[in-house]
Backbone as JSON Lines, residues from 0, in Angstrom:
{"i":0,"aa":"X","n":[30.56,-22.81,14.1],"ca":[31.08,-21.5,13.79],"c":[31.08,-21.26,12.28]}
{"i":1,"aa":"X","n":[31.36,-22.29,11.52],"ca":[31.41,-22.12,10.07],"c":[30.03,-21.84,9.5]}
{"i":2,"aa":"X","n":[28.99,-22.3,10.19],"ca":[27.63,-22.06,9.71],"c":[27.28,-20.58,9.76]}
{"i":3,"aa":"X","n":[27.88,-19.84,10.7],"ca":[27.61,-18.42,10.79],"c":[28.11,-17.66,9.57]}
{"i":4,"aa":"X","n":[29.17,-18.15,8.95],"ca":[29.7,-17.5,7.76],"c":[28.7,-17.57,6.61]}
{"i":5,"aa":"X","n":[27.81,-18.52,6.65],"ca":[26.77,-18.65,5.64],"c":[25.47,-18.0,6.08]}
{"i":6,"aa":"X","n":[25.09,-18.18,7.33],"ca":[23.78,-17.73,7.8],"c":[23.69,-16.21,7.95]}
{"i":7,"aa":"X","n":[24.74,-15.56,8.38],"ca":[24.68,-14.11,8.56],"c":[24.51,-13.39,7.22]}
{"i":8,"aa":"X","n":[25.31,-13.68,6.2],"ca":[25.06,-13.01,4.9],"c":[23.7,-13.36,4.31]}
{"i":9,"aa":"X","n":[23.24,-14.6,4.48],"ca":[21.92,-14.96,3.96],"c":[20.82,-14.19,4.67]}
{"i":10,"aa":"X","n":[20.94,-14.0,5.97],"ca":[19.91,-13.25,6.69],"c":[19.93,-11.78,6.31]}
{"i":11,"aa":"X","n":[21.1,-11.21,6.07],"ca":[21.18,-9.82,5.64],"c":[20.55,-9.67,4.26]}
{"i":12,"aa":"X","n":[20.82,-10.59,3.37],"ca":[20.22,-10.54,2.03],"c":[18.71,-10.7,2.12]}
{"i":13,"aa":"X","n":[18.24,-11.57,2.98],"ca":[16.8,-11.78,3.15],"c":[16.11,-10.51,3.66]}
{"i":14,"aa":"X","n":[16.75,-9.8,4.58],"ca":[16.18,-8.55,5.09],"c":[16.11,-7.51,3.98]}
{"i":15,"aa":"X","n":[17.14,-7.39,3.18],"ca":[17.13,-6.42,2.09],"c":[16.08,-6.77,1.04]}
{"i":16,"aa":"X","n":[15.88,-8.05,0.77],"ca":[14.84,-8.46,-0.19],"c":[13.46,-8.14,0.36]}
{"i":17,"aa":"X","n":[13.23,-8.38,1.64],"ca":[11.93,-8.07,2.25],"c":[11.68,-6.56,2.23]}
{"i":18,"aa":"X","n":[12.68,-5.77,2.53],"ca":[12.52,-4.31,2.47],"c":[12.26,-3.84,1.05]}
{"i":19,"aa":"X","n":[12.94,-4.43,0.09],"ca":[12.73,-4.06,-1.31],"c":[11.29,-4.38,-1.74]}
{"i":20,"aa":"X","n":[10.78,-5.54,-1.35],"ca":[9.41,-5.91,-1.69],"c":[8.42,-4.94,-1.03]}
{"i":21,"aa":"X","n":[8.65,-4.59,0.23],"ca":[7.76,-3.67,0.93],"c":[7.74,-2.3,0.26]}
{"i":22,"aa":"X","n":[8.91,-1.75,-0.03],"ca":[8.95,-0.42,-0.63],"c":[8.43,-0.43,-2.06]}
{"i":23,"aa":"X","n":[8.6,-1.5,-2.77],"ca":[8.05,-1.61,-4.13],"c":[6.52,-1.62,-4.07]}
{"i":24,"aa":"X","n":[5.95,-2.36,-3.13],"ca":[4.5,-2.38,-2.97],"c":[4.0,-1.01,-2.53]}
{"i":25,"aa":"X","n":[4.73,-0.35,-1.67],"ca":[4.34,0.97,-1.21],"c":[4.37,1.98,-2.35]}
{"i":26,"aa":"X","n":[5.36,1.92,-3.2],"ca":[5.45,2.83,-4.33],"c":[4.36,2.58,-5.36]}
{"i":27,"aa":"X","n":[3.89,1.35,-5.48],"ca":[2.86,1.02,-6.45],"c":[1.46,1.28,-5.93]}
{"i":28,"aa":"X","n":[1.31,1.82,-4.73],"ca":[0.0,2.19,-4.2],"c":[-0.73,1.08,-3.49]}
{"i":29,"aa":"X","n":[-0.05,0.07,-3.07],"ca":[-0.69,-1.06,-2.4],"c":[-1.36,-0.64,-1.09]}
{"i":30,"aa":"X","n":[-0.8,0.35,-0.4],"ca":[-1.28,0.73,0.92],"c":[-1.97,2.09,0.91]}
{"i":31,"aa":"X","n":[-2.47,2.55,-0.24],"ca":[-3.06,3.88,-0.34],"c":[-4.37,3.99,0.43]}
{"i":32,"aa":"X","n":[-5.31,3.09,0.21],"ca":[-6.63,3.2,0.81],"c":[-6.88,2.0,1.71]}
{"i":33,"aa":"X","n":[-6.58,2.17,2.99],"ca":[-6.79,1.08,3.94],"c":[-8.17,1.11,4.58]}
{"i":34,"aa":"X","n":[-8.87,2.25,4.49],"ca":[-10.16,2.41,5.15],"c":[-11.31,2.06,4.21]}
{"i":35,"aa":"X","n":[-11.17,2.35,2.93],"ca":[-12.25,2.17,1.96],"c":[-12.83,0.78,1.9]}
{"i":36,"aa":"X","n":[-12.03,-0.27,1.76],"ca":[-12.6,-1.62,1.68],"c":[-13.34,-2.02,2.95]}
{"i":37,"aa":"X","n":[-12.89,-1.56,4.1],"ca":[-13.59,-1.88,5.35],"c":[-14.94,-1.2,5.44]}
{"i":38,"aa":"X","n":[-15.02,0.02,4.92],"ca":[-16.31,0.73,4.94],"c":[-17.25,0.21,3.84]}
{"i":39,"aa":"X","n":[-16.71,-0.26,2.77],"ca":[-17.52,-0.78,1.67],"c":[-18.31,-2.02,2.1]}
{"i":40,"aa":"X","n":[-17.78,-2.78,3.03],"ca":[-18.47,-3.96,3.53],"c":[-19.73,-3.55,4.28]}
{"i":41,"aa":"X","n":[-19.69,-2.41,4.94],"ca":[-20.82,-1.97,5.75],"c":[-21.94,-1.34,4.95]}
{"i":42,"aa":"X","n":[-21.7,-0.99,3.7],"ca":[-22.74,-0.35,2.89],"c":[-23.83,-1.36,2.56]}
{"i":43,"aa":"X","n":[-25.05,-0.88,2.58],"ca":[-26.21,-1.73,2.34],"c":[-26.45,-1.85,0.83]}
{"i":44,"aa":"X","n":[-26.31,-3.04,0.31],"ca":[-26.55,-3.26,-1.12],"c":[-27.6,-4.36,-1.33]}
{"i":45,"aa":"X","n":[-28.58,-4.4,-0.43],"ca":[-29.61,-5.42,-0.51],"c":[-30.83,-4.95,-1.3]}
{"i":46,"aa":"X","n":[-30.65,-4.01,-2.2],"ca":[-31.76,-3.51,-3.01],"c":[-32.13,-4.55,-4.06]}
{"i":47,"aa":"X","n":[-33.41,-4.7,-4.34],"ca":[-33.79,-5.65,-5.39],"c":[-33.27,-5.2,-6.74]}
{"i":48,"aa":"X","n":[-32.79,-6.14,-7.52],"ca":[-32.25,-5.82,-8.82],"c":[-33.37,-5.73,-9.85]}
{"i":49,"aa":"X","n":[-33.28,-4.76,-10.73],"ca":[-34.27,-4.61,-11.8],"c":[-33.94,-5.6,-12.91]}
{"i":50,"aa":"X","n":[-34.93,-6.38,-13.31],"ca":[-34.7,-7.37,-14.38],"c":[-34.98,-6.8,-15.73]}
């Protein structure tokens, strides 16, 4: 029972830290373009390079 007095506040703090990290990444534009990198892989860039 005494372990719950420690584990419950620690889990609440951990959830708030995870949410803070998620919203900070979202505000910094981490999730702005989710489609572009996937489409960039499909583009053909096998052209010979000019020396």
